C-alpha positions in Angstrom: -16.4 14.0 65.4 -16.9 12.9 61.9 -18.1 15.2 59.3 -19.9 14.8 56.1 -17.7 14.8 52.9 -17.2 13.6 49.7 -18.8 13.6 46.5 -22.2 14.9 45.5 -25.0 15.0 42.7 -27.4 17.5 44.3 -26.9 19.8 47.1 -28.8 17.5 49.3 -26.9 16.6 52.3 -27.5 16.6 55.7 -24.1 16.3 57.6 -21.9 19.4 57.4 -18.5 19.1 55.9 -16.9 19.4 52.4 -18.5 17.7 49.4 -16.2 18.2 46.4 -16.6 16.5 43.0 -13.3 16.2 40.8 -14.1 16.2 37.1 -11.7 16.6 34.2 -12.1 19.6 31.9 -13.9 18.6 28.9 -11.6 18.1 26.5 -12.7 17.3 22.5 -12.0 14.2 20.7 -9.5 14.2 18.6 -7.7 11.2 18.0 -7.3 9.2 14.9 -7.2 5.5 14.6 -4.2 3.9 13.6 -3.7 2.4 9.9 -1.8 -0.8 9.0 -3.5 -3.3 10.5 -4.5 -6.3 8.0 -5.6 -9.5 7.8 -4.6 -13.1 5.7 -6.4 -16.4 5.9 -3.2 -18.2 4.6 -1.8 -21.9 4.2 0.9 -23.1 6.7 2.7 -25.6 7.3 3.0 -24.9 10.8 1.6 -22.5 13.7 -1.2 -22.1 15.8 -4.0 -23.9 14.8 -7.2 -22.3 16.1 -8.3 -18.9 16.0 -6.3 -15.7 14.6 -2.8 -15.2 15.0 -1.7 -11.9 15.9 1.4 -11.0 14.6 4.0 -7.7 14.2 7.0 -7.1 12.4 9.2 -7.2 15.6 7.7 -11.0 16.3 8.2 -12.4 12.8 11.8 -11.3 12.7 12.5 -12.7 16.2 9.9 -15.8 17.0 9.0 -16.9 13.6 10.9 -19.8 14.0 8.7 -20.8 16.6 5.1 -18.8 14.5 6.1 -20.1 11.4 8.0 -23.1 11.6 10.7 -21.1 9.6 13.7 -19.0 9.9 13.1 -15.4 8.7 15.0 -15.3 5.8 13.2 -19.2 5.0 11.7 -19.1 1.0 8.7 -20.2 2.7 7.8 -16.7 4.4 8.8 -14.7 1.4 4.6 -13.8 1.2 4.9 -13.0 5.0 8.0 -10.5 4.8 6.2 -9.1 1.7 3.0 -8.2 3.7 5.5 -6.3 6.3 6.9 -4.3 4.1 4.2 -1.9 4.9 1.8 -3.0 7.6 2.0 -2.8 11.0 -0.1 -5.7 12.3 -1.1 -9.0 10.5 -3.9 -10.7 11.6 -3.4 -14.9 10.6 -6.0 -17.3 10.1 -4.7 -20.8 9.2 -6.9 -22.0 6.6 -5.2 -25.9 7.2 -8.6 -28.0 8.0 -8.5 -31.4 9.1 -4.7 -32.5 8.9 -2.9 -34.2 11.5 0.1 -33.6 13.9 3.7 -35.5 13.6 4.5 -37.7 16.2 6.8 -40.4 17.7 6.9 -42.5 21.0 8.6 -39.8 22.5 6.7 -36.3 21.8 4.2 -34.9 19.8 4.4 -31.9 17.6 2.6 -28.7 18.6 1.0 -27.9 15.9 -0.5 -29.7 12.5 1.1 -29.2 9.6 4.2 -31.0 7.6 6.7 -28.9 9.0 6.5 -31.5 12.1 8.1 -34.7 10.3 11.0 -32.0 10.0 11.4 -32.7 13.7 13.4 -35.2 15.4 14.6 -35.8 19.4 18.0 -36.8 20.0 18.8 -38.6 23.3 22.1 -39.0 24.8 23.3 -39.7 28.1 24.7 -37.3 30.3 28.5 -36.8 30.6 28.6 -35.9 34.3 25.4 -38.0 35.4 25.2 -40.9 33.5 21.6 -42.1 35.0 20.3 -39.1 33.3 19.9 -38.3 29.8 20.3 -34.6 27.5 17.0 -34.8 25.3 17.6 -32.5 22.5 14.6 -31.3 20.3 15.7 -30.7 16.6 14.1 -28.6 14.1 15.8 -30.1 10.8 19.9 -29.2 12.1 19.2 -26.7 14.6 18.3 -27.7 18.3 15.7 -25.5 19.6 15.6 -26.8 23.0 17.9 -29.2 25.4 16.7 -30.7 29.0 18.5 -33.0 31.2 16.4 -35.2 33.0 16.3 -39.0 34.7 13.0 -39.8 33.1 10.0 -38.9 30.6 8.0 -37.5 32.9 10.3 -34.6 34.0 10.4 -32.9 30.4 8.6 -29.7 30.1 7.0 -29.0 26.8 8.8 -26.5 24.6 7.8 -24.4 21.3 7.6 -27.2 19.2 6.6 -30.5 21.1 5.3 -31.7 24.3 6.7 -35.0 25.5 5.0 -38.0 26.1 5.2 -38.5 30.3 4.6 -42.6 30.0 7.5 -42.9 27.2 10.9 -44.9 28.5 14.2 -42.8 27.6 16.8 -44.9 25.4 20.0 -43.1 23.7 18.8 -42.5 20.5 20.9 -40.5 17.5 17.6 -39.1 16.5 14.1 -40.3 16.2 11.9 -38.1 13.9 8.6 -37.2 14.1 6.4 -38.2 11.4 2.8 -38.3 9.8 2.0 -34.6 10.1 -0.1 -33.5 7.5 -1.3 -30.1 6.4 -4.9 -31.2 6.0 -7.5 -30.0 3.3 -6.7 -28.5 -0.4 -7.2 -25.1 1.2 -6.6 -23.4 -2.2 -9.8 -24.8 -4.0 -12.0 -26.1 -0.7 -14.2 -23.4 0.3 -14.4 -24.7 4.2 -11.4 -23.4 6.0 -12.0 -20.0 4.3 -15.1 -19.5 5.8 -13.7 -21.0 9.0 -11.1 -18.1 8.9 -13.5 -15.4 8.1 -15.8 -16.3 10.0 -12.8 -16.0 12.9 -11.6 -12.5 11.2 -15.2 -10.8 12.1 -14.2 -10.7 15.4 -11.4 -8.2 14.3 -10.8 -4.5 13.4 -8.3 -4.5 10.7 -8.0 -2.3 7.1 -7.4 -4.7 4.4 -8.4 -8.5 3.9 -5.9 -10.3 1.5 -7.6 -13.4 -0.4 -4.9 -16.0 -1.5 -6.8 -18.3 -4.2 -6.9 -18.6 -7.7 -10.2 -20.5 -7.6 -13.1 -18.4 -8.9 -15.7 -19.5 -6.2 -13.2 -19.1 -3.0 -12.8 -15.1 -4.5 -16.4 -14.4 -4.7 -16.8 -15.8 -1.3 -14.0 -13.0 -0.2 -15.9 -10.5 -2.4 -19.5 -11.4 -0.7 -18.0 -11.6 2.6 -16.4 -8.1 2.0 -19.6 -6.8 1.0 -21.6 -8.0 4.1 -19.4 -6.5 6.1 -19.1 -3.3 4.6 -22.5 -2.1 3.8 -24.0 -4.4 6.4 -22.5 -4.7 9.1 -20.6 -1.5 9.1 -16.9 -3.1 9.2 -14.3 -0.9 6.9 -11.8 -2.3 5.2 -11.0 -3.4 1.7 -10.6 -6.9 -0.1 -7.1 -7.1 -1.8 -7.6 -10.1 -4.9 -6.0 -11.3 -7.8 -7.9 -10.8 -11.3 -11.0 -11.3 -8.9 -13.8 -10.5 -11.8 -16.0 -7.5 -13.0 -16.7 -6.5 -8.9 -17.7 -3.1 -9.2 -17.3 -2.1 -5.4 -15.6 0.1 -3.6 -14.3 -2.1 -1.0 -12.8 -4.1 -3.2 -9.3 -3.6 -5.5 -8.4 -6.4 -8.1 -4.9 -6.5 -8.9 -4.0 -8.1 -12.2 -0.2 -8.7 -12.3 0.9 -12.5 -12.1 3.8 -13.6 -9.9 5.9 -15.3 -12.3 9.0 -18.0 -12.0 9.5 -21.0 -10.5 7.6 -22.1 -7.5 5.6 -18.6 -7.4 2.0 -18.3 -6.9 -0.1 -16.1 -9.4 -1.4 -14.0 -6.7 1.8 -13.4 -5.1 1.3 -9.5 -5.5 -1.6 -9.7 -2.8 0.9 -10.1 -0.2 2.6 -7.1 -0.4 -0.5 -5.3 -2.0 -2.5 -5.9 1.6 0.5 -4.5 3.5 0.4 -1.4 1.2 -2.9 -0.6 1.1 -3.1 -1.4 5.3 -0.3 0.7 5.9 -0.7 3.8 3.8 -1.7 6.8 5.6 -5.4 8.3 5.4 -3.8 11.4 3.9 -1.5 9.6 0.9 -2.2 7.6 -2.0 -0.5 4.8 -3.2 -0.7 6.1 -6.8 3.2 5.3 -8.2 4.1 3.8 -5.4 7.7 1.9 -5.8 7.0 -1.9 -5.6 9.3 -3.3 -3.4 8.2 -7.2 -2.7 10.1 -10.3 -3.1 7.9 -12.0 -6.0 8.9 -11.5 -10.1 6.0 -9.5 -11.5 4.6 -10.2 -15.2 4.4 -6.8 -17.0 3.0 -8.3 -20.2 -0.5 -7.0 -19.5 0.5 -3.6 -18.8 3.0 -2.3 -21.4 1.2 -0.5 -23.4 -0.8 2.9 -23.2 -3.7 1.0 -24.4 -3.2 -2.3 -21.6 -3.2 0.4 -19.1 -5.7 2.2 -20.0 -8.6 -0.6 -20.7 -7.3 -1.7 -17.4 -7.9 2.0 -15.4 -11.6 1.5 -16.8 -11.9 -1.7 -15.6 -11.1 -0.7 -12.1 -8.2 -2.6 -12.2 -5.0 -1.8 -10.2 -2.0 -2.4 -12.4 1.6 -2.5 -11.4 3.5 -1.1 -14.5 7.2 -0.7 -15.4 8.8 2.9 -14.5 12.4 2.8 -16.1 13.8 0.1 -14.1 11.3 0.1 -11.4 7.9 -1.1 -10.9 5.1 1.3 -9.4 1.6 1.0 -9.2 -0.1 2.7 -11.8 -3.2 4.5 -10.1 -4.7 3.6 -6.4 -7.9 2.4 -7.7 -10.4 0.2 -6.6 -13.1 -2.1 -8.7 -16.2 0.5 -8.7 -17.1 1.8 -11.9 -20.7 2.2 -12.5 -20.9 5.7 -11.4 -24.4 7.5 -10.2 -25.5 10.5 -8.8 -25.3 9.5 -5.3 -21.6 7.6 -5.9 -19.3 9.2 -8.4 -16.1 8.7 -9.7 -15.0 9.9 -6.3 -15.6 6.8 -5.1 -13.1 4.7 -7.6 -10.2 6.2 -5.7 -9.0 4.3 -2.7 -7.6 7.5 -1.1 -11.3 8.8 -0.9 -12.3 5.1 1.0 -9.7 5.4 3.3 -10.8 9.1 4.6 -14.4 8.1 4.5 -13.5 4.9 6.5 -11.5 6.8 8.9 -14.4 8.9 9.6 -16.8 6.1 10.3 -14.6 3.8 12.4 -13.3 7.0 14.7 -17.1 8.5 14.7 -18.3 5.2 15.9 -15.2 4.6 18.4 -16.2 8.2 19.5 -20.2 7.9 20.0 -19.2 4.1 21.4 -16.7 5.1 24.2 -17.8 8.7 24.9 -21.8 9.2 24.4 -23.7 5.6 24.3 -25.7 5.4 27.2 -23.2 8.0 29.2 -24.5 11.3 27.9 -28.1 12.8 27.5 -29.6 12.9 24.5 -30.7 17.3 25.0 -29.2 20.5 23.6 -26.1 20.0 25.9 -25.4 16.5 24.9 -26.1 17.0 21.4 -23.8 20.4 20.8 -21.1 18.1 22.9 -21.1 15.8 20.2 -21.3 18.8 17.8 -18.0 20.2 18.8 -16.3 16.4 19.0 -17.2 15.7 15.5 -16.1 18.9 14.3 -13.1 18.6 16.2 -11.9 15.6 14.8 -13.1 16.6 11.1 -10.9 19.8 11.6 -7.9 17.6 12.3 -8.4 15.5 9.6 -8.5 18.7 7.7 -4.9 19.9 9.6 -3.3 16.8 8.2 -4.9 17.5 4.7 -7.0 14.1 4.6 -10.0 16.7 3.9 -10.5 20.3 2.6 -12.8 23.3 2.9 -14.3 21.7 5.7 -17.6 24.1 7.4 -18.1 23.0 10.9 -21.2 25.5 10.5 -22.4 22.7 7.6 -22.0 20.2 10.5 -25.5 19.6 12.4 -26.3 17.3 15.2 -30.2 16.9 15.6 -32.6 14.5 17.7 -34.0 11.4 15.7 -37.2 10.3 15.3 -37.2 8.7 18.9 -35.5 10.1 22.4 -32.6 7.8 22.2 -31.4 8.6 18.6 -29.3 11.4 17.3 -29.0 12.2 13.8 -25.7 13.8 11.9 -25.4 15.4 8.6 -22.3 17.0 7.3 -20.4 17.7 3.7 -16.5 16.1 3.5 -14.4 16.8 0.7 -11.4 14.5 1.2 -8.5 15.2 -0.5 -6.4 13.1 -3.0 -2.6 13.2 -4.3 -1.8 14.5 -7.9 -2.1 12.3 -10.4 -2.3 14.3 -13.7 -0.4 17.6 -14.7 -1.9 19.7 -18.0 0.3 22.2 -19.0 -0.4 25.3 -21.3 3.3 26.9 -22.3 2.6 30.0 -24.0 5.4 31.0 -26.4 5.5 34.9 -26.6 
């Protein structure tokens, strides 16, 4: 005879049997979200035309040819290699607006851009079966695909082209694709940048790089960053080159030009975007050695007076230390200190700690409490424990110091569904100044 069984919510069962609930022992939330995520709207000769391309270092090293159209060591990828000196994952948004896809009578390039013009199709009679053709796709001098078929309809698309099924195959030493173009002048036209930023808004990242010399474009990135940080709640910092007086803790302004033939003036942005994304929450980039591939101009960072003025202006400067190039001080553009926001907010290490707290607390609440836990005393005590445990973990890794859990309060807000949290945190920052008084007896 069947008996009752299964889980129970209350003790209201009718049939005899065993009713058992299996639940996890309460475990406090202590996860710290990863850093190392950067976003970069970028002009490209090749690559995914729509949306955001997510790439990690392994992807770049293994698949740079199909992702960006160039070998990993190619000079065209210098900036991308620089950002991956420190970043773990980069979200690339291709800036090219308009543009065109290269093609010939046999094939059409997979993406828009001038790199498609470097593709050619070589067709040869198959040695073993003369009625068949060996169809090879070349990117410059390298064979990137080879297929043996009887008709064009049998050809399969590869990483670089799609074939025209109605084409008539004929032996050719090489038929190049042509007509590929990058589209709008992406460094001066605002629309490609705005579209890229719109695409990136759905992603979470630690830094956003601005690759432009045009002031209107730089201002667009600044206002975007302020809106997302201050109104939407996204926590990232913008990295730009000679942005001007911006006075905001979410904006980092590097001053050194990249110099040399073919260099982009804003070349430092690549490396710094990765360095600021990849630095741990309990670390600083002050005195960090620059190991990027761009050559930096030091003419504006040679003297103590120059460096002092740059720091007072909220500028992040690279300077020469013996034979090495290093970051002078890990600062942002916030300079107009107030009682509510003092000079601590000008230190990027402090901002990273505060951003970590904001990101992790939101993740904690949204995944474990929102719509799931009752807003009663027991529920608020549980939230109090989870928040406190997270802060103690940050203190354990020395991102915070002297955290007093007794000063953390979790109370009901003005409505039955709201919760109000108050706490005091003291971010830890790295040593950067040493004052010594030596008494000689």
